[in-house]
PyMOL commands that place a pseudoatom at each C-alpha (Angstrom):
pseudoatom trace, name=CA, resn=MET, resi=1, chain=A, elem=C, hetatm=0, pos=[1.888, 22.563, 19.062]
pseudoatom trace, name=CA, resn=GLY, resi=2, chain=A, elem=C, hetatm=0, pos=[-0.026, 21.265, 22.039]
pseudoatom trace, name=CA, resn=GLU, resi=3, chain=A, elem=C, hetatm=0, pos=[0.127, 17.844, 23.590]
pseudoatom trace, name=CA, resn=LEU, resi=4, chain=A, elem=C, hetatm=0, pos=[-3.021, 16.652, 21.833]
pseudoatom trace, name=CA, resn=GLU, resi=5, chain=A, elem=C, hetatm=0, pos=[-1.695, 17.663, 18.417]
pseudoatom trace, name=CA, resn=LEU, resi=6, chain=A, elem=C, hetatm=0, pos=[1.634, 15.981, 19.147]
pseudoatom trace, name=CA, resn=ARG, resi=7, chain=A, elem=C, hetatm=0, pos=[-0.087, 12.738, 20.155]
pseudoatom trace, name=CA, resn=PHE, resi=8, chain=A, elem=C, hetatm=0, pos=[-2.179, 12.838, 16.994]
pseudoatom trace, name=CA, resn=LEU, resi=9, chain=A, elem=C, hetatm=0, pos=[0.934, 13.439, 14.862]
pseudoatom trace, name=CA, resn=VAL, resi=10, chain=A, elem=C, hetatm=0, pos=[2.778, 10.535, 16.485]
pseudoatom trace, name=CA, resn=LEU, resi=11, chain=A, elem=C, hetatm=0, pos=[-0.224, 8.231, 16.103]
pseudoatom trace, name=CA, resn=ALA, resi=12, chain=A, elem=C, hetatm=0, pos=[-0.700, 9.210, 12.458]
pseudoatom trace, name=CA, resn=ASN, resi=13, chain=A, elem=C, hetatm=0, pos=[3.050, 8.829, 11.900]
pseudoatom trace, name=CA, resn=VAL, resi=14, chain=A, elem=C, hetatm=0, pos=[2.746, 5.187, 12.934]
pseudoatom trace, name=CA, resn=ILE, resi=15, chain=A, elem=C, hetatm=0, pos=[-0.626, 4.143, 11.508]
pseudoatom trace, name=CA, resn=ILE, resi=16, chain=A, elem=C, hetatm=0, pos=[-0.737, 5.736, 8.048]
pseudoatom trace, name=CA, resn=PRO, resi=17, chain=A, elem=C, hetatm=0, pos=[2.698, 4.544, 6.836]
pseudoatom trace, name=CA, resn=LEU, resi=18, chain=A, elem=C, hetatm=0, pos=[2.019, 1.114, 8.347]
pseudoatom trace, name=CA, resn=VAL, resi=19, chain=A, elem=C, hetatm=0, pos=[-1.164, 0.738, 6.290]
pseudoatom trace, name=CA, resn=PHE, resi=20, chain=A, elem=C, hetatm=0, pos=[0.637, 1.657, 3.046]
pseudoatom trace, name=CA, resn=PHE, resi=21, chain=A, elem=C, hetatm=0, pos=[3.553, -0.625, 3.970]
pseudoatom trace, name=CA, resn=MET, resi=22, chain=A, elem=C, hetatm=0, pos=[1.207, -3.563, 4.581]
pseudoatom trace, name=CA, resn=ALA, resi=23, chain=A, elem=C, hetatm=0, pos=[-0.562, -2.837, 1.284]
pseudoatom trace, name=CA, resn=TRP, resi=24, chain=A, elem=C, hetatm=0, pos=[2.555, -2.987, -0.854]
pseudoatom trace, name=CA, resn=VAL, resi=25, chain=A, elem=C, hetatm=0, pos=[3.943, -6.017, 0.994]
pseudoatom trace, name=CA, resn=TYR, resi=26, chain=A, elem=C, hetatm=0, pos=[0.725, -7.982, 0.387]
pseudoatom trace, name=CA, resn=LEU, resi=27, chain=A, elem=C, hetatm=0, pos=[0.711, -6.886, -3.249]
pseudoatom trace, name=CA, resn=ALA, resi=28, chain=A, elem=C, hetatm=0, pos=[4.360, -7.924, -3.629]
pseudoatom trace, name=CA, resn=LEU, resi=29, chain=A, elem=C, hetatm=0, pos=[3.569, -11.326, -2.124]
pseudoatom trace, name=CA, resn=HIS, resi=30, chain=A, elem=C, hetatm=0, pos=[0.588, -11.687, -4.455]
pseudoatom trace, name=CA, resn=VAL, resi=31, chain=A, elem=C, hetatm=0, pos=[2.767, -10.890, -7.469]
pseudoatom trace, name=CA, resn=ALA, resi=32, chain=A, elem=C, hetatm=0, pos=[5.452, -13.349, -6.336]
pseudoatom trace, name=CA, resn=PHE, resi=33, chain=A, elem=C, hetatm=0, pos=[3.053, -16.196, -5.573]
pseudoatom trace, name=CA, resn=ALA, resi=34, chain=A, elem=C, hetatm=0, pos=[1.132, -15.633, -8.823]
pseudoatom trace, name=CA, resn=ARG, resi=35, chain=A, elem=C, hetatm=0, pos=[4.351, -16.395, -10.686]
pseudoatom trace, name=CA, resn=LEU, resi=36, chain=A, elem=C, hetatm=0, pos=[5.381, -19.381, -8.539]
pseudoatom trace, name=CA, resn=VAL, resi=37, chain=A, elem=C, hetatm=0, pos=[2.243, -21.462, -7.940]
pseudoatom trace, name=CA, resn=ASN, resi=38, chain=A, elem=C, hetatm=0, pos=[-0.592, -22.895, -10.022]
pseudoatom trace, name=CA, resn=GLN, resi=39, chain=A, elem=C, hetatm=0, pos=[-3.650, -20.755, -10.650]
pseudoatom trace, name=CA, resn=ASP, resi=40, chain=A, elem=C, hetatm=0, pos=[-5.911, -23.067, -8.597]
pseudoatom trace, name=CA, resn=ASN, resi=41, chain=A, elem=C, hetatm=0, pos=[-3.788, -22.775, -5.439]
pseudoatom trace, name=CA, resn=PRO, resi=42, chain=A, elem=C, hetatm=0, pos=[-5.672, -21.584, -2.311]
pseudoatom trace, name=CA, resn=VAL, resi=43, chain=A, elem=C, hetatm=0, pos=[-2.841, -19.154, -1.554]
pseudoatom trace, name=CA, resn=LEU, resi=44, chain=A, elem=C, hetatm=0, pos=[-3.735, -17.158, -4.662]
pseudoatom trace, name=CA, resn=TRP, resi=45, chain=A, elem=C, hetatm=0, pos=[-7.365, -17.054, -3.547]
pseudoatom trace, name=CA, resn=PHE, resi=46, chain=A, elem=C, hetatm=0, pos=[-6.227, -15.609, -0.195]
pseudoatom trace, name=CA, resn=PHE, resi=47, chain=A, elem=C, hetatm=0, pos=[-4.115, -12.932, -1.854]
pseudoatom trace, name=CA, resn=ALA, resi=48, chain=A, elem=C, hetatm=0, pos=[-6.908, -12.117, -4.319]
pseudoatom trace, name=CA, resn=VAL, resi=49, chain=A, elem=C, hetatm=0, pos=[-9.265, -11.532, -1.376]
pseudoatom trace, name=CA, resn=VAL, resi=50, chain=A, elem=C, hetatm=0, pos=[-6.726, -9.442, 0.547]
pseudoatom trace, name=CA, resn=THR, resi=51, chain=A, elem=C, hetatm=0, pos=[-5.499, -7.352, -2.381]
pseudoatom trace, name=CA, resn=GLY, resi=52, chain=A, elem=C, hetatm=0, pos=[-8.853, -6.973, -4.158]
pseudoatom trace, name=CA, resn=PRO, resi=53, chain=A, elem=C, hetatm=0, pos=[-9.750, -3.750, -2.316]
pseudoatom trace, name=CA, resn=LEU, resi=54, chain=A, elem=C, hetatm=0, pos=[-6.238, -2.430, -3.031]
pseudoatom trace, name=CA, resn=THR, resi=55, chain=A, elem=C, hetatm=0, pos=[-6.367, -3.005, -6.777]
pseudoatom trace, name=CA, resn=ARG, resi=56, chain=A, elem=C, hetatm=0, pos=[-9.929, -1.748, -7.339]
pseudoatom trace, name=CA, resn=PRO, resi=57, chain=A, elem=C, hetatm=0, pos=[-9.044, 1.989, -7.148]
pseudoatom trace, name=CA, resn=VAL, resi=58, chain=A, elem=C, hetatm=0, pos=[-6.049, 1.467, -9.438]
pseudoatom trace, name=CA, resn=ARG, resi=59, chain=A, elem=C, hetatm=0, pos=[-8.104, -0.571, -11.915]
pseudoatom trace, name=CA, resn=SER, resi=60, chain=A, elem=C, hetatm=0, pos=[-10.591, 2.309, -12.219]
pseudoatom trace, name=CA, resn=PHE, resi=61, chain=A, elem=C, hetatm=0, pos=[-7.845, 4.542, -13.660]
pseudoatom trace, name=CA, resn=MET, resi=62, chain=A, elem=C, hetatm=0, pos=[-6.619, 1.933, -16.142]
pseudoatom trace, name=CA, resn=PRO, resi=63, chain=A, elem=C, hetatm=0, pos=[-8.163, 1.104, -19.527]
pseudoatom trace, name=CA, resn=PRO, resi=64, chain=A, elem=C, hetatm=0, pos=[-10.869, -1.579, -19.549]
pseudoatom trace, name=CA, resn=GLY, resi=65, chain=A, elem=C, hetatm=0, pos=[-9.535, -5.064, -20.185]
pseudoatom trace, name=CA, resn=THR, resi=66, chain=A, elem=C, hetatm=0, pos=[-6.159, -4.475, -18.548]
pseudoatom trace, name=CA, resn=PRO, resi=67, chain=A, elem=C, hetatm=0, pos=[-4.767, -7.851, -17.424]
pseudoatom trace, name=CA, resn=ALA, resi=68, chain=A, elem=C, hetatm=0, pos=[-4.816, -8.547, -13.682]
pseudoatom trace, name=CA, resn=PRO, resi=69, chain=A, elem=C, hetatm=0, pos=[-1.004, -8.994, -13.415]
pseudoatom trace, name=CA, resn=ARG, resi=70, chain=A, elem=C, hetatm=0, pos=[-0.518, -5.525, -14.905]
pseudoatom trace, name=CA, resn=VAL, resi=71, chain=A, elem=C, hetatm=0, pos=[-3.050, -4.020, -12.494]
pseudoatom trace, name=CA, resn=ARG, resi=72, chain=A, elem=C, hetatm=0, pos=[-1.261, -5.678, -9.558]
pseudoatom trace, name=CA, resn=MET, resi=73, chain=A, elem=C, hetatm=0, pos=[2.117, -4.328, -10.661]
pseudoatom trace, name=CA, resn=VAL, resi=74, chain=A, elem=C, hetatm=0, pos=[0.777, -0.793, -11.079]
pseudoatom trace, name=CA, resn=ALA, resi=75, chain=A, elem=C, hetatm=0, pos=[-0.982, -1.021, -7.706]
pseudoatom trace, name=CA, resn=LEU, resi=76, chain=A, elem=C, hetatm=0, pos=[2.268, -2.248, -6.145]
pseudoatom trace, name=CA, resn=ALA, resi=77, chain=A, elem=C, hetatm=0, pos=[4.126, 0.758, -7.530]
pseudoatom trace, name=CA, resn=VAL, resi=78, chain=A, elem=C, hetatm=0, pos=[1.371, 3.163, -6.420]
pseudoatom trace, name=CA, resn=TYR, resi=79, chain=A, elem=C, hetatm=0, pos=[1.229, 1.880, -2.837]
pseudoatom trace, name=CA, resn=PHE, resi=80, chain=A, elem=C, hetatm=0, pos=[5.030, 1.780, -2.571]
pseudoatom trace, name=CA, resn=ALA, resi=81, chain=A, elem=C, hetatm=0, pos=[5.193, 5.392, -3.779]
pseudoatom trace, name=CA, resn=LEU, resi=82, chain=A, elem=C, hetatm=0, pos=[2.451, 6.405, -1.334]
pseudoatom trace, name=CA, resn=TRP, resi=83, chain=A, elem=C, hetatm=0, pos=[4.372, 4.740, 1.501]
pseudoatom trace, name=CA, resn=MET, resi=84, chain=A, elem=C, hetatm=0, pos=[7.559, 6.623, 0.605]
pseudoatom trace, name=CA, resn=VAL, resi=85, chain=A, elem=C, hetatm=0, pos=[5.756, 9.971, 0.204]
pseudoatom trace, name=CA, resn=VAL, resi=86, chain=A, elem=C, hetatm=0, pos=[3.928, 9.604, 3.532]
pseudoatom trace, name=CA, resn=ARG, resi=87, chain=A, elem=C, hetatm=0, pos=[7.158, 8.687, 5.322]
pseudoatom trace, name=CA, resn=ALA, resi=88, chain=A, elem=C, hetatm=0, pos=[8.892, 11.756, 3.880]
pseudoatom trace, name=CA, resn=LEU, resi=89, chain=A, elem=C, hetatm=0, pos=[5.925, 13.972, 4.739]
pseudoatom trace, name=CA, resn=PHE, resi=90, chain=A, elem=C, hetatm=0, pos=[5.815, 12.834, 8.356]
pseudoatom trace, name=CA, resn=THR, resi=91, chain=A, elem=C, hetatm=0, pos=[9.588, 13.170, 8.649]
pseudoatom trace, name=CA, resn=GLN, resi=92, chain=A, elem=C, hetatm=0, pos=[9.283, 16.795, 7.559]
pseudoatom trace, name=CA, resn=LEU, resi=93, chain=A, elem=C, hetatm=0, pos=[6.372, 17.408, 9.948]
pseudoatom trace, name=CA, resn=VAL, resi=94, chain=A, elem=C, hetatm=0, pos=[8.270, 15.980, 12.899]
pseudoatom trace, name=CA, resn=ARG, resi=95, chain=A, elem=C, hetatm=0, pos=[11.364, 18.039, 12.016]
pseudoatom trace, name=CA, resn=ALA, resi=96, chain=A, elem=C, hetatm=0, pos=[9.255, 21.180, 11.724]
pseudoatom trace, name=CA, resn=TRP, resi=97, chain=A, elem=C, hetatm=0, pos=[7.668, 20.490, 15.086]
pseudoatom trace, name=CA, resn=ALA, resi=98, chain=A, elem=C, hetatm=0, pos=[11.001, 19.710, 16.785]
pseudoatom trace, name=CA, resn=GLY, resi=99, chain=A, elem=C, hetatm=0, pos=[12.962, 22.577, 15.450]
for i in range(1, 99): cmd.bond("trace and resi %d" % i, "trace and resi %d" % (i + 1))
show_as sticks, trace
zoom trace
């Protein structure tokens, strides 16, 4: 593997898991705050704006009329699983490159 490929692998190893990590952390915070504060709280509006693009793909695979809390929980599980899978994948790629 050349230097350019190694740099790309290292960059991808940082950026892609970080994006999935941020996604599930924001979803977890949205789930937690949705249970703790009133529905008219501005914090929930913020989390709805931030997590809206994260829940839209998950909502498309769920039956119509699925409640928003259920969609958020499924999205949380999906993004957490994606984060774990990507971390394992990059760990294997780095080990294959090193050894």
